[in-house]
C-alpha positions in Angstrom: 108.9 174.9 17.6 108.5 176.0 21.2 105.6 176.6 23.6 107.3 177.6 27.0 104.5 177.4 30.0 105.3 177.5 34.2 104.3 174.3 35.6 105.0 173.6 39.5 106.1 170.1 39.7 106.1 167.8 42.4 108.5 165.8 43.5 109.5 162.8 46.3 113.1 163.2 48.2 114.5 162.1 51.4 111.3 159.5 51.0 108.9 162.9 51.8 106.7 164.9 49.1 108.0 168.6 48.5 106.6 170.9 46.5 109.0 172.6 43.9 108.7 176.6 42.8 107.4 176.7 39.6 109.9 175.0 36.6 110.4 175.8 33.2 108.6 173.4 30.9 109.5 173.6 26.9 106.8 171.2 25.0 106.9 171.6 21.0 104.7 173.7 19.2 104.3 178.0 18.7 106.5 179.7 20.7 104.5 181.5 23.0 105.3 182.2 26.7 102.5 181.4 28.4 102.2 182.6 32.6 102.3 180.5 35.6 98.8 179.3 36.3 97.4 179.0 33.0 96.1 176.3 31.5 98.2 174.0 29.9 97.4 173.3 25.9 97.3 170.0 24.6 99.9 169.1 23.0 99.4 167.8 19.4 99.7 163.9 19.0 101.6 163.9 15.3 104.3 165.7 17.6 108.0 164.0 17.6 110.7 165.3 18.9 112.1 164.1 22.9 110.9 165.1 25.6 113.5 166.4 27.6 113.8 167.0 31.5 116.2 168.4 33.9 115.7 167.5 37.2 117.9 167.7 40.5 120.1 164.6 41.9 118.7 164.6 44.7 115.2 164.8 44.2 113.6 162.2 41.6 110.1 163.1 39.4 107.1 162.4 38.4 106.4 160.4 35.2 107.6 162.8 31.9 104.8 164.3 30.1 105.4 163.1 27.0 107.1 166.0 24.5 107.9 168.1 27.2 110.8 169.7 29.0 111.9 170.6 32.7 115.0 172.1 34.1 114.8 172.6 37.8 116.7 174.9 39.7 118.1 172.7 42.4 122.2 172.8 42.7 123.0 169.7 41.1 121.1 169.4 37.2 120.0 166.1 35.5 118.3 165.8 32.4 116.2 163.3 31.1 115.5 162.9 27.7 112.4 161.0 27.0 111.8 159.8 22.9 108.7 158.6 21.2 108.6 155.4 21.6 108.6 155.2 25.7 112.0 155.3 26.1 114.0 157.4 28.1 118.2 158.7 29.5 119.6 160.9 32.2 122.7 163.4 31.6 124.3 165.1 34.2 125.1 168.6 33.5 128.7 168.2 33.9 128.4 165.5 31.3 126.8 167.7 29.3 129.5 170.5 29.1 132.1 168.4 29.0 130.5 166.9 26.0 129.9 169.3 24.0 130.9 169.5 20.6 131.3 172.9 19.1 134.6 173.6 17.9 135.7 176.0 20.7 135.1 172.8 22.9 136.1 170.3 20.3 138.1 170.5 17.0 136.1 169.2 14.3 139.3 168.3 12.2 141.4 166.2 14.9 138.3 164.7 17.2 140.6 166.4 20.1 139.0 168.1 23.1 139.8 171.7 23.6 138.0 172.8 26.6 138.9 172.4 30.3 137.3 170.1 32.2 138.8 171.3 35.5 137.0 174.4 35.0 133.8 173.5 35.1 131.9 173.2 38.3 130.6 169.8 39.3 126.9 171.0 40.0 126.8 173.2 36.6 123.5 172.9 35.4 121.8 174.4 31.8 120.6 177.9 32.1 118.0 176.7 29.4 117.4 174.4 27.2 115.3 174.2 24.7 114.4 171.2 21.7 115.4 173.1 17.9 113.7 171.2 15.4 112.7 168.9 16.9 115.6 167.2 15.8 118.5 169.0 18.9 118.5 169.9 22.0 120.0 173.7 22.7 121.6 174.1 26.1 122.8 177.4 27.8 124.9 177.0 30.3 125.1 179.8 33.5 128.0 182.9 33.5 129.8 182.3 30.1 126.6 181.7 28.0 128.2 179.0 26.3 125.5 177.1 23.7 125.8 173.6 23.5 123.8 171.9 21.0 123.3 168.0 20.3 121.4 166.1 17.7 118.7 163.8 19.8 119.8 161.2 18.2 123.2 161.8 19.1 122.4 161.5 22.9 120.6 158.5 22.7 123.8 156.7 20.9 125.7 157.9 24.1 123.2 157.5 26.8 124.6 155.7 30.1 121.6 156.1 32.6 120.5 153.9 31.1 121.8 153.3 28.3 119.0 153.2 25.4 121.3 153.4 22.5 122.3 151.0 19.8 125.9 152.8 18.8 128.5 151.3 19.5 131.4 150.7 17.7 130.8 148.4 14.4 132.3 145.2 15.9 131.1 142.0 13.5 130.4 138.9 15.8 132.6 136.9 15.9 132.6 133.3 14.6 133.9 130.5 16.7 135.5 127.6 14.8 137.2 124.5 16.0 139.1 121.8 13.8 136.6 120.6 11.7 135.2 124.2 10.7 137.9 125.1 9.9 138.5 123.8 6.4 135.8 125.9 6.0 137.7 129.5 6.0 137.6 132.1 3.3 140.9 132.8 1.0 141.8 136.3 -0.4 144.2 136.4 -3.2 147.3 138.4 -3.3 146.4 140.0 -6.3 143.4 141.0 -4.8 145.0 143.0 -1.8 148.3 144.3 -3.8 145.2 145.9 -6.2 143.1 147.8 -4.1 141.3 148.0 -0.3 138.7 145.9 -1.4 140.8 142.7 -0.8 142.1 144.2 1.5 139.1 144.8 3.2 138.3 140.9 2.5 142.0 139.8 4.2 140.8 142.4 7.4 137.3 140.8 7.6 138.2 137.5 8.1 141.2 138.5 10.4 138.7 140.2 12.7 136.0 137.5 12.5 138.2 134.0 12.2 140.8 135.3 14.4 143.1 133.9 10.8 143.6 135.2 7.7 144.3 133.5 4.6 146.1 134.2 1.3 146.7 132.6 -1.4 149.1 133.3 -3.9 151.8 135.2 -2.7 155.5 135.4 -4.3 157.5 132.9 -2.3 160.2 135.5 -1.1 161.1 137.8 1.8 160.6 140.7 -0.6 156.8 140.6 -1.7 155.3 138.7 1.8 157.1 141.7 3.5 155.0 144.2 1.2 151.9 142.2 2.2 151.9 142.7 5.8 152.6 146.6 5.2 149.2 146.5 3.4 147.9 146.3 6.9 150.2 149.1 8.3 153.3 149.5 10.3 155.5 146.3 11.6 156.1 146.3 14.9 159.5 146.1 16.1 160.6 143.9 19.0 164.2 142.2 19.9 163.1 139.3 17.5 163.6 142.4 15.0 160.7 143.8 12.2 160.8 141.5 9.3 162.2 137.9 10.3 163.4 135.6 8.5 164.4 132.2 10.6 165.6 128.7 10.3 165.9 126.4 13.7 169.3 127.7 14.2 168.9 129.4 17.8 169.6 132.7 16.5 167.6 133.7 19.6 167.5 132.1 22.5 163.6 130.9 22.3 161.8 126.8 20.7 160.8 128.9 18.2 164.6 128.3 16.0 164.8 124.8 16.7 163.5 121.5 15.2 161.5 120.9 18.2 157.2 120.7 18.6 155.8 123.7 19.7 152.8 123.7 21.4 149.4 126.0 20.9 150.5 129.2 22.5 150.0 133.2 22.0 153.3 135.1 21.4 154.7 137.8 23.9 153.0 137.1 26.8 155.4 138.6 28.3 154.9 142.0 26.6 152.7 144.3 28.3 151.1 145.0 25.3 151.4 141.4 23.5 151.2 141.7 20.2 147.8 141.9 18.3 148.8 140.3 15.3 151.8 137.5 13.3 152.0 136.4 9.7 153.9 133.5 9.0 154.8 132.6 5.2 157.0 129.5 4.6 159.1 129.8 1.9 161.3 126.6 2.5 160.8 122.6 3.9 163.2 120.1 3.2 161.9 117.9 5.6 159.4 115.8 7.3 156.9 116.9 10.6 156.4 120.4 10.9 152.9 121.1 10.3 151.1 124.2 11.7 148.7 124.3 14.4 145.3 127.1 14.9 143.5 126.4 17.6 140.7 128.8 19.1 141.2 130.2 21.8 138.0 132.4 22.3 136.3 128.5 21.4 137.9 126.7 24.3 137.4 129.1 26.1 133.4 129.1 25.6 133.4 125.2 26.1 135.9 125.3 29.4 132.6 128.3 31.1 130.0 126.0 29.4 131.4 122.9 31.4 133.5 123.6 34.0 132.6 127.7 35.1 134.7 127.3 38.2 137.3 126.4 36.1 136.5 130.0 33.6 136.6 132.2 36.8 140.1 130.8 38.2 141.7 131.1 34.1 140.1 134.5 34.7 141.3 135.8 38.0 144.2 134.1 38.9 147.6 136.4 37.5 150.4 134.6 36.1 153.8 135.3 35.3 155.2 134.7 32.3 159.3 135.7 31.3 161.6 136.2 28.1 164.7 135.2 29.0 166.6 133.2 26.6 168.8 136.1 25.0 172.2 137.0 26.5 171.3 140.9 26.8 167.5 140.8 27.0 164.7 140.1 30.1 161.3 140.7 29.7 158.1 140.7 31.9 154.9 142.6 31.2 153.8 145.6 33.7 152.3 144.3 35.7 154.4 140.8 36.1 151.1 139.0 36.8 148.0 139.0 34.3 145.0 136.6 34.3 145.4 133.7 31.5 142.2 135.0 30.4 141.9 139.5 29.5 137.9 140.3 30.5 136.6 143.8 28.9 136.0 145.7 32.4 132.9 147.1 31.6 131.0 144.3 30.2 133.3 140.6 31.2 133.2 140.0 27.7 136.3 138.0 26.5 139.1 140.2 25.1 142.4 138.8 25.3 143.9 135.4 25.9 147.4 135.6 27.3 148.8 131.9 27.1 152.7 130.0 26.8 153.2 127.3 29.1 156.7 127.4 27.6 157.8 131.1 29.2 155.3 130.5 32.4 157.4 131.9 35.1 158.1 129.9 39.0 154.4 130.2 40.5 154.7 131.3 43.5 152.7 134.5 44.4 148.9 132.3 44.7 148.0 131.6 48.3 147.9 128.0 48.9 144.3 127.5 49.2 144.7 128.3 45.9 147.4 125.6 43.7 145.4 122.7 43.6 142.5 124.9 42.0 144.8 126.7 39.9 146.9 123.4 38.6 142.8 121.4 38.2 142.0 125.0 36.0 145.1 125.1 33.9 144.9 120.8 33.2 141.7 120.3 32.4 142.1 123.9 29.8 145.4 121.8 28.2 142.9 119.3 28.0 140.3 121.2 25.6 143.2 122.8 24.0 144.8 119.9 22.4 141.9 118.0 22.0 142.0 116.6 18.3 138.8 118.4 17.4 140.3 121.8 18.8 143.3 122.1 17.1 143.7 122.5 13.3 146.5 121.5 11.8 148.2 121.8 8.7 150.3 121.9 6.0 151.7 125.2 5.2 153.7 125.6 1.7 155.1 128.8 -0.1 152.6 131.0 -1.6 150.0 130.9 1.2 150.6 132.9 3.8 148.2 133.0 7.1 148.2 136.1 9.5 146.6 135.2 13.4 145.2 137.2 15.7 147.3 136.9 18.4 144.7 138.0 21.4 142.5 135.3 20.4 144.3 131.8 17.8 146.8 130.0 19.0 149.4 128.8 17.4 152.1 126.0 17.4 153.9 123.1 15.0 154.9 119.7 15.7 158.2 119.0 15.5 160.2 118.6 11.8 163.6 117.1 10.2 165.7 118.9 7.4 165.3 122.0 6.8 162.9 125.1 7.3 162.4 128.7 6.7 159.9 130.8 7.6 159.5 135.0 6.9 157.3 136.5 8.7 156.5 139.8 11.5 153.6 141.5 14.0 152.0 144.0 13.8 150.7 146.1 17.4 147.3 145.2 18.5 146.5 148.8 17.8 147.1 149.5 14.8 145.5 146.2 13.4 142.0 147.7 15.0 142.5 150.6 14.1 143.5 149.3 10.0 140.2 147.3 10.5 138.1 150.5 11.3 139.4 152.3 8.4 139.0 149.9 6.4 136.4 148.4 7.1 133.9 150.9 9.0 135.1 153.9 6.7 134.7 157.4 9.3 131.1 155.8 10.6 133.4 155.1 13.8 134.6 159.3 13.9 131.5 159.9 15.6 131.9 157.3 19.0 135.1 159.0 19.5 
């Protein structure tokens, strides 16, 4: 229910007080127009709706009254929503018009925009605004008389100026690990994954939380391993093929196809979008050595940041080029060709990706002279953390055990070996992996965040 009153409002503009024309104010109560100059009725204490105020970006309003709505006549509008807990946030008029979720502006099934943002005036402001049913904000826009309705909770969840919401993608907290704690990794049975989404969810949760997921009881053959991998999603084709089956025969120009040891690394650092998940299944080994090595690079990066923040900064900012040039008909560089080892989220500065493969590192002829020593020093300290016995989790894989590795986080390698060693596996794209995690673990709740 709304009661509309006219109230003069003072604003501070460019350092001086000015008196604005009467502004339209909406408050909870019975819908009733009150002439300008009339005494403003008391607002009931039990009112639960949020305060909403709209005002010009070139002016600053005084502290808001609880449970009120104000729309100014200034050229550029903002709408401020203040909630009963005392928190408030503002939205630009153009942002609100752009984010209209009515069926004419946003397809309810495909979740795609239907409106043309370029048609909206940059300084668009609401023609009218009101709180409906204590839970929605209804805006009527000028000229077209288009109506937008936003739930007050939705606005809070997607607030930005400032952000006062709690709605973010339901990302599970990452659990960092080292060689000692890795022995406690949870494991999932092949049968449970193939039986339904509950087992698949357990596997995906382990991958998402630990960066690595073990599956036990897998039939020791390529066909069933591929079927298991496809439970996650589409297998990503690369120049190595789709589902690969290889030994140390140098069928590709890569040290993975030899018997020599491989230091812990991530794959496809030379791709613009490195693969997201790598799945391994050791089907046979008739010889010695060949232990698998896994390192939680996020754990190692955390140690580096805490103990040597200057080196963390260097590896987050100095770009490095990597390549794939072993096959006669292949030559890969990413675009752009140089990327830092640590990839940080541009909004939060959180570490989201590690690209590290020393054998694939290209010529360093682009680093300024005054940063060369800094880079090599940071690289040496970083490698010392990765190769420390406390960081390296070594395990001798056996037929029947499948391991899936988050290639943006967990480094993998192996010790040198002798004899015949057969490994099968495949890649999944990062985006496909993350989509599967969201759909299986978070169901449809994240649809509201798009």
